[in-house]
MMTF fields as JSON, N, C-alpha, C and O atoms, coordinates in Angstrom:
{
  "mmtfVersion": "1.0.0",
  "mmtfProducer": "UNKNOWN",
  "numBonds": 255,
  "numAtoms": 256,
  "numGroups": 64,
  "numChains": 1,
  "numModels": 1,
  "chainsPerModel": [1],
  "groupsPerChain": [64],
  "chainIdList": ["A"],
  "bondAtomList": [4, 2, 8, 6, 12, 10, 16, 14, 20, 18, 24, 22, 28, 26, 32, 30, 36, 34, 40, 38, 44, 42, 48, 46, 52, 50, 56, 54, 60, 58, 64, 62, 68, 66, 72, 70, 76, 74, 80, 78, 84, 82, 88, 86, 92, 90, 96, 94, 100, 98, 104, 102, 108, 106, 112, 110, 116, 114, 120, 118, 124, 122, 128, 126, 132, 130, 136, 134, 140, 138, 144, 142, 148, 146, 152, 150, 156, 154, 160, 158, 164, 162, 168, 166, 172, 170, 176, 174, 180, 178, 184, 182, 188, 186, 192, 190, 196, 194, 200, 198, 204, 202, 208, 206, 212, 210, 216, 214, 220, 218, 224, 222, 228, 226, 232, 230, 236, 234, 240, 238, 244, 242, 248, 246, 252, 250],
  "bondOrderList": [1, 1, 1, 1, 1, 1, 1, 1, 1, 1, 1, 1, 1, 1, 1, 1, 1, 1, 1, 1, 1, 1, 1, 1, 1, 1, 1, 1, 1, 1, 1, 1, 1, 1, 1, 1, 1, 1, 1, 1, 1, 1, 1, 1, 1, 1, 1, 1, 1, 1, 1, 1, 1, 1, 1, 1, 1, 1, 1, 1, 1, 1, 1],
  "groupList": [{"groupName": "MET", "atomNameList": ["N", "CA", "C", "O"], "elementList": ["N", "C", "C", "O"], "formalChargeList": [0, 0, 0, 0], "bondAtomList": [1, 0, 2, 1, 3, 2], "bondOrderList": [1, 1, 2], "singleLetterCode": "M", "chemCompType": "L-PEPTIDE LINKING"}, {"groupName": "GLN", "atomNameList": ["N", "CA", "C", "O"], "elementList": ["N", "C", "C", "O"], "formalChargeList": [0, 0, 0, 0], "bondAtomList": [1, 0, 2, 1, 3, 2], "bondOrderList": [1, 1, 2], "singleLetterCode": "Q", "chemCompType": "L-PEPTIDE LINKING"}, {"groupName": "ARG", "atomNameList": ["N", "CA", "C", "O"], "elementList": ["N", "C", "C", "O"], "formalChargeList": [0, 0, 0, 0], "bondAtomList": [1, 0, 2, 1, 3, 2], "bondOrderList": [1, 1, 2], "singleLetterCode": "R", "chemCompType": "L-PEPTIDE LINKING"}, {"groupName": "THR", "atomNameList": ["N", "CA", "C", "O"], "elementList": ["N", "C", "C", "O"], "formalChargeList": [0, 0, 0, 0], "bondAtomList": [1, 0, 2, 1, 3, 2], "bondOrderList": [1, 1, 2], "singleLetterCode": "T", "chemCompType": "L-PEPTIDE LINKING"}, {"groupName": "ASP", "atomNameList": ["N", "CA", "C", "O"], "elementList": ["N", "C", "C", "O"], "formalChargeList": [0, 0, 0, 0], "bondAtomList": [1, 0, 2, 1, 3, 2], "bondOrderList": [1, 1, 2], "singleLetterCode": "D", "chemCompType": "L-PEPTIDE LINKING"}, {"groupName": "SER", "atomNameList": ["N", "CA", "C", "O"], "elementList": ["N", "C", "C", "O"], "formalChargeList": [0, 0, 0, 0], "bondAtomList": [1, 0, 2, 1, 3, 2], "bondOrderList": [1, 1, 2], "singleLetterCode": "S", "chemCompType": "L-PEPTIDE LINKING"}, {"groupName": "LEU", "atomNameList": ["N", "CA", "C", "O"], "elementList": ["N", "C", "C", "O"], "formalChargeList": [0, 0, 0, 0], "bondAtomList": [1, 0, 2, 1, 3, 2], "bondOrderList": [1, 1, 2], "singleLetterCode": "L", "chemCompType": "L-PEPTIDE LINKING"}, {"groupName": "ILE", "atomNameList": ["N", "CA", "C", "O"], "elementList": ["N", "C", "C", "O"], "formalChargeList": [0, 0, 0, 0], "bondAtomList": [1, 0, 2, 1, 3, 2], "bondOrderList": [1, 1, 2], "singleLetterCode": "I", "chemCompType": "L-PEPTIDE LINKING"}, {"groupName": "TRP", "atomNameList": ["N", "CA", "C", "O"], "elementList": ["N", "C", "C", "O"], "formalChargeList": [0, 0, 0, 0], "bondAtomList": [1, 0, 2, 1, 3, 2], "bondOrderList": [1, 1, 2], "singleLetterCode": "W", "chemCompType": "L-PEPTIDE LINKING"}, {"groupName": "GLY", "atomNameList": ["N", "CA", "C", "O"], "elementList": ["N", "C", "C", "O"], "formalChargeList": [0, 0, 0, 0], "bondAtomList": [1, 0, 2, 1, 3, 2], "bondOrderList": [1, 1, 2], "singleLetterCode": "G", "chemCompType": "PEPTIDE LINKING"}, {"groupName": "VAL", "atomNameList": ["N", "CA", "C", "O"], "elementList": ["N", "C", "C", "O"], "formalChargeList": [0, 0, 0, 0], "bondAtomList": [1, 0, 2, 1, 3, 2], "bondOrderList": [1, 1, 2], "singleLetterCode": "V", "chemCompType": "L-PEPTIDE LINKING"}, {"groupName": "ALA", "atomNameList": ["N", "CA", "C", "O"], "elementList": ["N", "C", "C", "O"], "formalChargeList": [0, 0, 0, 0], "bondAtomList": [1, 0, 2, 1, 3, 2], "bondOrderList": [1, 1, 2], "singleLetterCode": "A", "chemCompType": "L-PEPTIDE LINKING"}, {"groupName": "ASN", "atomNameList": ["N", "CA", "C", "O"], "elementList": ["N", "C", "C", "O"], "formalChargeList": [0, 0, 0, 0], "bondAtomList": [1, 0, 2, 1, 3, 2], "bondOrderList": [1, 1, 2], "singleLetterCode": "N", "chemCompType": "L-PEPTIDE LINKING"}, {"groupName": "PHE", "atomNameList": ["N", "CA", "C", "O"], "elementList": ["N", "C", "C", "O"], "formalChargeList": [0, 0, 0, 0], "bondAtomList": [1, 0, 2, 1, 3, 2], "bondOrderList": [1, 1, 2], "singleLetterCode": "F", "chemCompType": "L-PEPTIDE LINKING"}, {"groupName": "GLU", "atomNameList": ["N", "CA", "C", "O"], "elementList": ["N", "C", "C", "O"], "formalChargeList": [0, 0, 0, 0], "bondAtomList": [1, 0, 2, 1, 3, 2], "bondOrderList": [1, 1, 2], "singleLetterCode": "E", "chemCompType": "L-PEPTIDE LINKING"}, {"groupName": "TYR", "atomNameList": ["N", "CA", "C", "O"], "elementList": ["N", "C", "C", "O"], "formalChargeList": [0, 0, 0, 0], "bondAtomList": [1, 0, 2, 1, 3, 2], "bondOrderList": [1, 1, 2], "singleLetterCode": "Y", "chemCompType": "L-PEPTIDE LINKING"}, {"groupName": "LYS", "atomNameList": ["N", "CA", "C", "O"], "elementList": ["N", "C", "C", "O"], "formalChargeList": [0, 0, 0, 0], "bondAtomList": [1, 0, 2, 1, 3, 2], "bondOrderList": [1, 1, 2], "singleLetterCode": "K", "chemCompType": "L-PEPTIDE LINKING"}],
  "groupTypeList": [0, 1, 2, 3, 2, 4, 5, 6, 7, 8, 9, 10, 10, 6, 6, 7, 11, 9, 10, 10, 6, 6, 6, 8, 12, 13, 4, 10, 13, 11, 11, 13, 11, 14, 3, 11, 1, 6, 7, 6, 11, 9, 10, 13, 11, 6, 6, 9, 6, 11, 13, 6, 7, 5, 15, 6, 6, 11, 2, 5, 4, 8, 8, 16],
  "groupIdList": [1, 2, 3, 4, 5, 6, 7, 8, 9, 10, 11, 12, 13, 14, 15, 16, 17, 18, 19, 20, 21, 22, 23, 24, 25, 26, 27, 28, 29, 30, 31, 32, 33, 34, 35, 36, 37, 38, 39, 40, 41, 42, 43, 44, 45, 46, 47, 48, 49, 50, 51, 52, 53, 54, 55, 56, 57, 58, 59, 60, 61, 62, 63, 64],
  "secStructList": [7, 2, 2, 2, 2, 2, 2, 2, 2, 2, 2, 2, 2, 2, 2, 2, 2, 2, 2, 2, 2, 2, 2, 2, 2, 6, 6, 6, 6, 4, 4, 4, 2, 2, 2, 2, 2, 2, 2, 2, 2, 2, 2, 2, 2, 2, 2, 2, 2, 2, 2, 2, 2, 2, 2, 2, 2, 7, 6, 6, 7, 6, 6, 7],
  "xCoordList": [4.131, 5.299, 4.903, 5.485, 3.919, 3.478, 2.92, 3.178, 2.164, 1.543, 2.607, 2.473, 3.646, 4.727, 5.463, 5.798, 5.716, 6.417, 5.56, 6.077, 4.246, 3.357, 3.332, 3.334, 3.308, 3.318, 4.617, 4.61, 5.711, 7.001, 7.044, 7.546, 6.517, 6.506, 5.663, 6.093, 4.483, 3.631, 4.27, 4.13, 4.963, 5.657, 6.749, 6.902, 7.505, 8.569, 7.978, 8.512, 6.883, 6.234, 5.757, 5.953, 5.136, 4.661, 5.819, 5.721, 6.893, 8.067, 8.665, 8.991, 8.807, 9.357, 8.425, 8.888, 7.126, 6.171, 6.26, 6.184, 6.42, 6.558, 7.814, 7.783, 8.918, 10.176, 10.048, 10.506, 9.432, 9.249, 8.37, 8.675, 7.288, 6.42, 7.129, 6.917, 7.954, 8.724, 9.699, 9.809, 10.397, 11.312, 10.557, 11.064, 9.36, 8.529, 8.174, 8.203, 7.842, 7.5, 8.7, 8.533, 9.891, 11.105, 11.606, 12.716, 10.801, 11.1, 12.367, 13.051, 12.677, 13.819, 13.497, 14.384, 12.245, 11.821, 11.133, 10.326, 11.423, 10.737, 10.948, 10.052, 12.1, 12.382, 11.543, 11.355, 11.04, 10.29, 8.794, 8.088, 8.297, 6.906, 5.919, 4.977, 6.115, 5.162, 5.186, 4.135, 6.363, 6.473, 5.846, 5.155, 6.076, 5.508, 3.988, 3.32, 3.435, 1.98, 1.388, 0.346, 2.041, 1.549, 1.657, 0.755, 2.752, 2.927, 1.883, 1.288, 1.657, 0.653, -0.745, -1.534, -1.062, -2.373, -2.536, -3.604, -1.489, -1.54, -1.685, -2.443, -0.951, -1.032, -2.434, -2.989, -3.015, -4.365, -5.406, -6.38, -5.209, -6.125, -6.048, -7.079, -4.845, -4.689, -5.269, -5.887, -5.069, -5.649, -7.174, -7.825, -7.731, -9.183, -9.72, -10.754, -9.014, -9.418, -9.313, -10.175, -8.273, -8.107, -9.239, -9.766, -9.617, -10.735, -12.04, -12.852, -12.254, -13.474, -13.543, -14.592, -12.452, -12.427, -12.623, -13.356, -11.971, -12.14, -13.572, -14.086, -14.222, -15.623, -16.516, -17.402, -16.285, -17.118, -16.929, -17.866, -15.752, -15.504, -16.064, -16.394, -16.177, -16.686, -17.637, -17.25, -18.869, -19.838, -20.28, -20.86, -20.011, -20.347, -19.457, -19.825, -18.286, -17.412, -17.778, -17.017, -18.922, -19.472, -18.633, -18.743, -17.802, -17.013, -15.95, -15.435, -15.609, -14.606, -15.183, -14.501],
  "yCoordList": [-4.386, -4.124, -3.484, -3.792, -2.6, -1.914, -2.904, -2.774, -3.885, -4.849, -5.7, -5.994, -6.093, -6.885, -6.072, -6.595, -4.805, -3.955, -3.72, -3.711, -3.531, -3.353, -4.598, -4.499, -5.764, -7.017, -7.164, -7.629, -6.776, -6.849, -5.892, -6.245, -4.691, -3.715, -4.226, -4.138, -4.753, -5.276, -6.475, -6.648, -7.297, -8.43, -7.995, -8.565, -6.98, -6.46, -5.805, -5.968, -5.067, -4.435, -5.49, -5.342, -6.543, -7.607, -8.339, -8.718, -8.534, -9.186, -8.343, -8.868, -7.057, -6.162, -6.099, -6.116, -6.026, -6.006, -7.289, -7.246, -8.414, -9.681, -9.745, -10.245, -9.241, -9.229, -8.308, -8.65, -7.148, -6.223, -6.853, -6.744, -7.508, -8.158, -9.309, -9.515, -10.048, -11.119, -10.556, -11.085, -9.488, -8.856, -8.271, -8.282, -7.765, -7.24, -8.359, -8.156, -9.526, -10.663, -11.169, -11.734, -10.978, -11.368, -10.262, -10.351, -9.229, -8.102, -7.346, -6.811, -7.298, -6.51, -5.022, -4.211, -4.674, -3.283, -2.935, -2.006, -3.644, -3.437, -2.022, -1.469, -1.433, -0.092, 0.972, 2.067, 0.662, 1.634, 1.342, 1.822, 0.568, 0.118, 1.281, 1.323, 2.207, 3.312, 4.222, 4.655, 4.506, 5.351, 4.655, 5.295, 3.37, 2.622, 2.595, 2.682, 2.476, 2.477, 3.815, 3.857, 4.898, 6.224, 6.414, 6.972, 5.953, 6.076, 5.245, 5.718, 4.009, 3.164, 3.744, 3.681, 4.301, 4.936, 6.101, 6.277, 6.891, 8.003, 7.538, 8.118, 6.485, 5.945, 5.423, 5.697, 4.673, 4.147, 5.265, 5.179, 6.304, 7.446, 8.142, 8.502, 8.333, 8.959, 8.093, 8.606, 6.778, 5.882, 5.921, 5.949, 5.925, 6.018, 7.32, 7.337, 8.414, 9.708, 9.724, 10.288, 9.114, 9.053, 8.25, 8.652, 7.126, 6.348, 7.121, 7.071, 7.839, 8.622, 9.73, 9.946, 10.418, 11.492, 10.934, 11.519, 9.8, 9.226, 8.746, 8.804, 8.271, 7.868, 9.085, 9.053, 10.147, 11.33, 12.016, 12.637, 11.921, 12.547, 11.733, 12.299, 10.423, 9.566, 8.542, 7.403, 8.947, 8.052, 6.903, 5.928, 7.015, 5.905, 4.699, 3.569, 4.939, 3.842, 3.427, 3.678, 2.804, 2.495, 1.486, 1.415, 0.705, -0.334, 0.254, -0.447, 1.533, 2.155, 2.359, 2.873],
  "zCoordList": [-24.291, -23.479, -22.148, -21.108, -22.185, -20.98, -19.963, -18.766, -20.424, -19.514, -18.812, -17.624, -19.523, -18.93, -17.873, -16.81, -18.156, -17.197, -15.955, -14.838, -16.146, -15.002, -14.128, -12.901, -14.753, -13.995, -13.216, -12.076, -13.814, -13.14, -11.945, -10.878, -12.13, -11.045, -9.875, -8.724, -10.15, -9.077, -8.399, -7.188, -9.155, -8.563, -7.601, -6.521, -8.001, -7.137, -5.888, -4.791, -6.05, -4.897, -3.907, -2.7, -4.402, -3.515, -2.837, -1.67, -3.558, -2.982, -1.857, -0.792, -2.09, -1.063, 0.144, 1.284, -0.095, 1.009, 1.829, 3.057, 1.169, 1.878, 2.726, 3.85, 2.195, 2.958, 4.17, 5.261, 3.984, 5.103, 6.183, 7.37, 5.782, 6.767, 7.477, 8.672, 6.773, 7.389, 8.429, 9.535, 8.067, 9.007, 10.199, 11.321, 9.964, 11.054, 12.03, 13.244, 11.513, 12.375, 13.162, 14.243, 12.647, 13.36, 14.291, 14.815, 14.497, 15.393, 15.02, 15.893, 13.755, 13.299, 13.43, 13.696, 13.244, 13.303, 14.612, 14.647, 15.677, 16.956, 17.492, 18.13, 17.249, 17.754, 17.038, 17.569, 15.847, 15.061, 15.046, 14.16, 16.003, 15.988, 16.043, 15.251, 16.945, 17.073, 15.847, 15.372, 15.343, 14.148, 12.948, 12.155, 12.805, 11.685, 11.76, 10.73, 12.952, 13.099, 12.681, 12.027, 13.051, 12.644, 11.134, 10.508, 10.554, 9.108, 8.366, 7.397, 8.816, 8.165, 8.304, 7.361, 9.448, 9.633, 8.66, 8.074, 8.488, 7.544, 6.107, 5.329, 5.758, 4.394, 4.106, 3.042, 5.047, 4.83, 4.795, 4.048, 5.59, 5.545, 4.187, 3.619, 3.665, 2.349, 1.234, 0.301, 1.332, 0.324, 0.357, -0.688, 1.549, 1.68, 1.113, 0.445, 1.383, 0.848, -0.676, -1.349, -1.218, -2.678, -3.321, -4.358, -2.72, -3.265, -3.175, -4.098, -2.069, -1.921, -2.97, -3.577, -3.179, -4.179, -5.582, -6.379, -5.901, -7.242, -7.455, -8.573, -6.39, -6.509, -6.744, -7.598, -5.991, -6.132, -7.478, -7.98, -8.073, -9.367, -10.525, -11.568, -10.367, -11.449, -10.847, -10.587, -10.628, -9.981, -10.878, -10.401, -12.167, -13.048, -12.785, -13.103, -12.204, -11.802, -10.384, -9.45, -10.215, -8.903, -8.135, -6.911, -8.809, -8.16, -7.247, -6.376, -7.427, -6.57, -5.195, -4.309]
}
């Protein structure tokens, strides 16, 4: 049951991301371009930091 729910969650996340990117390409979010760039930069910085910390805590998981 857990695997089916996880697949559903990832499917919904990908669907929402696709809709947001489509709306971005149609310039629906043109007024928020600078704010969105700062938010995305922060999100990617946090993700990179999270991967670095998880690698340093468990070096046996070298694939991270």
